[in-house]
Residue frames as a rotation matrix with the C-alpha (Angstrom) as fourth column:
MET 1
-0.279 0.050 -0.959 20.03
-0.778 -0.597 0.195 2.93
-0.563 0.801 0.205 -5.96
GLU 2
-0.897 -0.139 -0.420 20.12
-0.376 0.741 0.557 -0.51
0.233 0.657 -0.717 -7.48
GLN 3
-0.747 0.663 -0.059 17.15
0.549 0.563 -0.618 -1.59
-0.376 -0.494 -0.784 -5.34
ASN 4
-0.196 0.679 -0.707 15.24
-0.208 -0.734 -0.647 1.46
-0.958 0.020 0.285 -6.55
ALA 5
-0.538 -0.066 -0.841 15.81
-0.839 -0.058 0.541 0.55
-0.084 0.996 -0.024 -10.20
GLU 6
-0.969 0.202 -0.141 14.49
0.186 0.976 0.115 -2.98
0.161 0.085 -0.983 -9.45
SER 7
-0.445 0.849 -0.286 11.36
0.426 -0.080 -0.901 -1.49
-0.788 -0.522 -0.326 -7.91
ILE 8
-0.180 0.357 -0.916 10.82
-0.656 -0.738 -0.158 0.74
-0.733 0.573 0.367 -10.93
ASN 9
-0.787 -0.121 -0.605 11.25
-0.564 0.538 0.627 -2.21
0.249 0.835 -0.491 -13.34
ALA 10
-0.859 0.508 -0.067 8.80
0.488 0.773 -0.405 -4.26
-0.154 -0.381 -0.912 -11.25
ALA 11
-0.245 0.778 -0.578 6.29
0.053 -0.585 -0.809 -1.40
-0.968 -0.229 0.102 -11.33
ARG 12
-0.382 0.053 -0.923 6.66
-0.854 -0.401 0.331 -1.09
-0.353 0.915 0.198 -15.10
GLU 13
-0.951 0.015 -0.309 6.16
-0.118 0.906 0.406 -4.79
0.286 0.423 -0.860 -15.64
PHE 14
-0.636 0.751 -0.179 3.11
0.558 0.287 -0.779 -4.73
-0.533 -0.595 -0.601 -13.41
SER 15
-0.222 0.497 -0.839 1.78
-0.363 -0.840 -0.402 -1.71
-0.905 0.215 0.367 -15.28
ALA 16
-0.657 -0.102 -0.747 2.27
-0.753 0.116 0.647 -3.35
0.021 0.988 -0.153 -18.65
LEU 17
-0.912 0.357 -0.201 0.45
0.351 0.934 0.067 -6.50
0.212 -0.009 -0.977 -17.53
PHE 18
-0.467 0.766 -0.441 -2.32
0.360 -0.291 -0.887 -4.41
-0.808 -0.573 -0.140 -16.02
TRP 19
-0.206 0.384 -0.900 -2.93
-0.668 -0.727 -0.157 -2.46
-0.715 0.569 0.406 -19.19
GLN 20
-0.860 -0.111 -0.498 -2.66
-0.455 0.610 0.649 -5.59
0.232 0.784 -0.575 -21.32
GLU 21
-0.777 0.615 -0.135 -5.39
0.615 0.693 -0.376 -7.24
-0.137 -0.375 -0.917 -19.21
PHE 22
-0.339 0.644 -0.686 -7.38
0.037 -0.720 -0.693 -4.01
-0.940 -0.260 0.221 -19.31
ASP 23
-0.479 0.061 -0.875 -7.24
-0.826 -0.370 0.426 -3.85
-0.298 0.927 0.227 -23.07
THR 24
-0.947 0.129 -0.293 -8.15
0.000 0.915 0.403 -7.53
0.320 0.382 -0.867 -23.40
GLY 25
-0.578 0.763 -0.290 -11.14
0.629 0.190 -0.754 -7.01
-0.521 -0.618 -0.589 -21.15
ARG 26
-0.250 0.479 -0.841 -12.24
-0.355 -0.854 -0.381 -3.93
-0.901 0.203 0.383 -23.07
ASN 27
-0.712 -0.048 -0.701 -11.93
-0.698 0.161 0.698 -5.73
0.079 0.986 -0.148 -26.40
SER 28
-0.898 0.414 -0.147 -13.98
0.425 0.904 -0.046 -8.64
0.114 -0.104 -0.988 -25.02
ARG 29
-0.311 0.828 -0.465 -16.72
0.365 -0.348 -0.864 -6.25
-0.878 -0.439 -0.194 -23.86
ASN 30
-0.339 0.145 -0.930 -16.69
-0.715 -0.682 0.154 -4.53
-0.612 0.717 0.334 -27.27
ALA 31
-0.891 -0.011 -0.453 -17.01
-0.329 0.703 0.631 -7.89
0.312 0.711 -0.630 -29.03
ALA 32
-0.744 0.647 -0.169 -19.82
0.627 0.586 -0.513 -8.90
-0.233 -0.488 -0.841 -26.71
LEU 33
-0.179 0.660 -0.730 -21.66
0.002 -0.742 -0.671 -5.63
-0.984 -0.121 0.131 -27.38
GLY 34
-0.107 0.096 0.990 -21.11
0.880 0.473 0.049 -6.22
-0.463 0.876 -0.135 -31.09
């Protein structure tokens, strides 16, 4: 059970980082397109 919670937290952290990078990339493209 404890191990499962750790996996979920790790997945959430990865997800947050992924979307943060995704948003940054999208904003960069929008700025480039002007």
